[in-house]
Residue frames as a rotation matrix with the C-alpha (Angstrom) as fourth column:
MET 1
-0.553 -0.768 0.324 -92.99
0.431 -0.596 -0.678 185.33
0.713 -0.235 0.660 -259.68
SER 2
-0.183 0.431 -0.884 -93.94
0.970 -0.068 -0.234 186.81
-0.161 -0.900 -0.405 -256.24
ASP 3
0.395 0.387 0.833 -95.75
0.457 -0.870 0.188 190.17
0.797 0.307 -0.520 -255.95
GLN 4
0.602 -0.211 -0.770 -93.75
0.764 -0.130 0.633 190.86
-0.234 -0.969 0.083 -252.79
SER 5
0.513 -0.522 0.682 -91.87
0.188 -0.707 -0.682 194.10
0.838 0.478 -0.264 -252.61
TRP 6
0.323 -0.534 -0.781 -89.06
0.946 0.150 0.288 195.13
-0.036 -0.832 0.554 -250.25
SER 7
0.994 -0.090 0.066 -88.02
-0.095 -0.993 0.075 198.60
0.059 -0.080 -0.995 -248.98
LEU 8
0.264 -0.964 -0.032 -84.33
-0.232 -0.031 -0.972 199.53
0.936 0.264 -0.232 -249.04
SER 9
-0.116 -0.272 0.955 -84.22
-0.987 -0.079 -0.143 199.15
0.114 -0.959 -0.260 -245.19
GLN 10
0.738 0.407 0.538 -85.68
-0.491 0.871 0.015 195.73
-0.462 -0.275 0.843 -245.42
LEU 11
0.875 -0.421 -0.239 -83.08
-0.024 0.457 -0.889 194.78
0.483 0.784 0.390 -248.09
ARG 12
-0.038 -0.888 0.457 -80.21
-0.600 -0.346 -0.721 196.01
0.799 -0.302 -0.520 -245.96
SER 13
0.094 0.117 0.989 -81.53
-0.958 0.283 0.058 194.24
-0.273 -0.952 0.139 -242.92
GLU 14
0.950 0.267 0.161 -81.87
-0.208 0.927 -0.312 190.93
-0.233 0.263 0.936 -244.96
LEU 15
0.489 -0.861 -0.143 -78.25
-0.187 0.057 -0.981 191.43
0.852 0.506 -0.133 -246.15
GLU 16
-0.206 -0.544 0.813 -77.22
-0.911 -0.198 -0.362 191.57
0.358 -0.815 -0.455 -242.53
ARG 17
0.467 0.466 0.751 -79.15
-0.704 0.710 -0.003 188.42
-0.535 -0.527 0.660 -241.81
TYR 18
0.935 -0.232 -0.270 -77.57
-0.085 0.591 -0.802 186.71
0.345 0.773 0.532 -244.83
ASP 19
0.099 -0.985 0.139 -74.17
-0.534 -0.170 -0.828 187.61
0.840 0.008 -0.543 -243.52
ALA 20
-0.083 -0.021 0.996 -74.94
-0.980 0.185 -0.078 186.15
-0.183 -0.982 -0.036 -240.19
GLU 21
0.841 0.458 0.288 -76.20
-0.383 0.880 -0.280 182.93
-0.382 0.125 0.916 -241.74
LEU 22
0.683 -0.658 -0.317 -72.96
-0.218 0.231 -0.948 182.70
0.697 0.717 0.015 -243.79
ARG 23
-0.273 -0.843 0.464 -70.84
-0.768 -0.100 -0.633 183.07
0.579 -0.529 -0.620 -240.80
ALA 24
0.180 0.374 0.910 -72.95
-0.855 0.516 -0.043 180.60
-0.486 -0.770 0.412 -238.72
ALA 25
0.972 0.225 -0.073 -72.50
-0.225 0.779 -0.586 178.12
-0.075 0.586 0.807 -241.65
GLY 26
0.438 -0.882 0.176 -68.69
0.288 0.323 0.901 178.43
-0.852 -0.344 0.395 -241.26
LYS 27
0.825 -0.142 0.548 -68.05
0.529 -0.152 -0.835 180.17
0.202 0.978 -0.050 -244.58
GLU 28
-0.251 -0.954 -0.163 -64.52
0.959 -0.269 0.093 181.63
-0.133 -0.133 0.982 -245.00
ARG 29
0.013 0.140 -0.990 -64.37
0.352 -0.927 -0.126 185.39
-0.936 -0.347 -0.062 -244.67
THR 30
-0.807 -0.398 -0.436 -63.35
-0.255 -0.431 0.865 185.85
-0.532 0.810 0.247 -248.23
THR 31
-0.743 0.636 0.207 -66.41
0.629 0.558 0.542 183.92
0.229 0.533 -0.815 -249.36
ILE 32
0.072 0.813 -0.578 -68.65
0.913 -0.288 -0.291 185.99
-0.403 -0.506 -0.763 -247.23
ASP 33
-0.289 -0.266 -0.920 -67.16
0.020 -0.962 0.272 189.19
-0.957 0.060 0.283 -248.54
THR 34
-0.998 -0.063 -0.020 -67.77
-0.021 0.006 1.000 188.04
-0.063 0.998 -0.008 -252.10
TYR 35
-0.469 0.883 0.005 -71.33
0.839 0.443 0.316 186.97
0.277 0.152 -0.949 -251.51
ILE 36
0.150 0.506 -0.849 -72.22
0.770 -0.599 -0.222 190.06
-0.621 -0.620 -0.479 -249.50
GLY 37
-0.526 -0.477 -0.704 -70.31
0.012 -0.832 0.555 192.45
-0.851 0.283 0.443 -251.79
GLN 38
-0.955 0.216 0.203 -72.11
0.239 0.156 0.958 191.19
0.175 0.964 -0.201 -254.92
SER 39
-0.072 0.970 -0.232 -75.52
0.988 0.102 0.119 191.42
0.139 -0.221 -0.965 -253.16
GLU 40
-0.013 -0.003 -1.000 -74.67
0.542 -0.840 -0.005 194.95
-0.840 -0.542 0.012 -251.95
ARG 41
-0.876 -0.430 -0.218 -73.75
0.006 -0.462 0.887 195.93
-0.482 0.775 0.408 -255.49
PHE 42
-0.633 0.726 0.269 -77.17
0.651 0.311 0.692 194.68
0.419 0.614 -0.669 -256.79
VAL 43
0.254 0.745 -0.617 -79.06
0.937 -0.347 -0.034 196.71
-0.239 -0.569 -0.786 -254.12
ARG 44
-0.347 -0.432 -0.833 -76.98
0.168 -0.902 0.398 199.72
-0.923 -0.001 0.385 -255.09
PHE 45
-0.985 0.010 0.173 -78.03
0.173 0.035 0.984 199.13
0.004 0.999 -0.036 -258.72
LEU 46
-0.234 0.972 -0.003 -81.70
0.937 0.226 0.265 198.92
0.258 0.059 -0.964 -257.78
ILE 47
0.450 0.412 -0.792 -81.55
0.691 -0.722 0.017 202.31
-0.565 -0.555 -0.610 -256.03
GLY 48
0.902 -0.094 0.422 -79.49
0.291 -0.590 -0.753 203.96
0.319 0.802 -0.504 -258.84
ASP 49
0.723 -0.688 0.063 -76.22
-0.546 -0.514 0.661 204.18
-0.422 -0.512 -0.748 -256.93
TYR 50
-0.224 -0.840 0.495 -74.37
-0.128 0.529 0.839 201.77
-0.966 0.125 -0.226 -259.20
ARG 51
0.688 0.371 -0.623 -73.92
-0.655 -0.050 -0.754 201.59
-0.311 0.927 0.208 -262.98
PRO 52
0.724 -0.416 0.550 -72.24
0.319 0.909 0.268 198.47
-0.612 -0.018 0.791 -264.43
ASP 53
0.625 -0.344 0.701 -70.69
0.721 -0.090 -0.687 200.54
0.299 0.935 0.192 -267.10
ALA 54
0.843 -0.292 0.452 -69.17
-0.380 -0.918 0.114 203.20
0.382 -0.268 -0.885 -264.78
ARG 55
0.065 -0.925 -0.374 -65.49
0.531 0.349 -0.772 203.08
0.845 -0.148 0.514 -263.87
VAL 56
0.853 0.217 0.475 -65.11
-0.300 -0.541 0.786 203.73
0.428 -0.813 -0.396 -260.19
ASP 57
-0.217 -0.972 0.091 -61.89
-0.581 0.054 -0.812 203.88
0.784 -0.230 -0.576 -258.22
ARG 58
-0.009 0.230 -0.973 -61.80
0.433 0.878 0.203 201.00
0.901 -0.420 -0.108 -255.73
GLN 59
-0.848 -0.322 -0.421 -60.93
0.516 -0.326 -0.792 203.33
0.118 -0.889 0.443 -252.79
THR 60
-0.751 0.639 0.165 -63.95
-0.626 -0.769 0.128 205.51
0.209 -0.007 0.978 -253.52
ALA 61
-0.024 0.742 -0.669 -66.18
-0.342 0.623 0.703 202.42
0.940 0.245 0.239 -253.78
GLY 62
-0.289 -0.185 -0.939 -64.91
0.698 0.630 -0.339 201.13
0.655 -0.754 -0.053 -250.40
ASP 63
-0.999 -0.050 0.008 -65.46
0.033 -0.767 -0.640 204.51
0.038 -0.639 0.768 -248.77
ALA 64
-0.409 0.912 -0.027 -69.10
-0.775 -0.331 0.538 204.53
0.482 0.241 0.843 -249.99
ARG 65
0.058 0.484 -0.873 -69.72
0.053 0.872 0.487 201.10
0.997 -0.075 0.025 -248.60
ARG 66
-0.621 -0.354 -0.699 -68.37
0.698 0.157 -0.699 201.89
0.357 -0.922 0.150 -245.21
ARG 67
-0.947 0.282 0.156 -70.73
-0.318 -0.896 -0.309 204.97
0.052 -0.342 0.938 -245.01
SER 68
-0.203 0.945 -0.257 -73.89
-0.583 0.094 0.807 202.98
0.786 0.314 0.532 -245.66
């Protein structure tokens, strides 16, 4: 396992790069949304902004994603 660490800013930047790579590869928008959404959720988990056991209204979750 690597000893490399990433800042939150670096992780978000890499997610943007990942999104661009998926688009360049011709992935469908729904596929990209799934891949990026799951990755964003994991980053939120890392910073304490997501708990797998928490019930969250989908509208609230979508609003939070648009603000970041």
